[in-house]
N, C-alpha and C positions, 0 to 999 in steps of 0.2 A: 606512452601513448599520447598522441596529440589531443588537444581539446576538442577538435571537430570529430575525431574518431570516437572519443568518449561520449559526446552528445549523440552521435548516430547510434551507438550501441544502447544508450539509455532510451532513445526514441524507439528502437526496435524492441527493447525489453518492455516498455510501456505498452506498445501495440500488442505484443504477445500476451501480456497480463490482462489487457482489456478484452481480448478475444476469449481468454480463459474465463474471466468473470462472467461474460455473457453466456458462454456455454454452461457454466455451473448454474447460473440463474435460470436457464431454460430446462435444466435437468429435474427440477422439482422444488417444492417450497418446504422442505423439511428443515429442521433445526441444524442438521449436519451440513446441508447445502448452504444455508445462510452463514454458518460459521466458516465454511470454505470460501465463500465470496468475500467475507470480511477479512480473512487471512490474505487473500489476493490483493484486496484493497490496502492492507498494511504493507504488503510488498511494494505496491505502487507508491505509497507515501514515502517509504524508505528510498526508493529509486529516485524520486523527485528531489528529496532533501539532499541525498548524497551525490547524485549525478548532476541534475540540472542546477541546483542551487549551490553545489560544490561546498557543502558543509563538512566534508570529510576532514578538513584541516581547520575547521572553525573551533573556537573555544568550546569546551565540553558542555557548558551550561546552555548555550544556544542550540547545539546539536541535540542535547537531551530534551530541551523544551519542544523543539520542532518534531522530534521523533516520538515523544510520549503523548502528544495531543491526539494523533490518530488511534493510539491504543486506548485512550480514555473514551473516545467516541465509539470505537468498536465494542468495548465492554458495556457502554451504556445501551447500545443497540441490542446486544445479546441479553442483557438484564431485562430490558423492556419486553423482548420477545418471550423470555422465560416466565415473566410475571403477568403476561397478558392472556 
């Protein structure tokens, strides 16, 4: 697949995930919905790292660092919500 087709598919995926997160956010403010929004956000982070930034073929350390940071942030948000 050419680079432009890959970027178009990534853009469409990000648009779909953005609409999904907005719809989930409007569904309610429960912990389950918050977790669902965070999972969609993690999917968007993965799509940005692997699709737009093209880290699929990068060294493992860089890919691991960039993909683990959103997981740490999502865990921090969930922990803050659980203990508040």
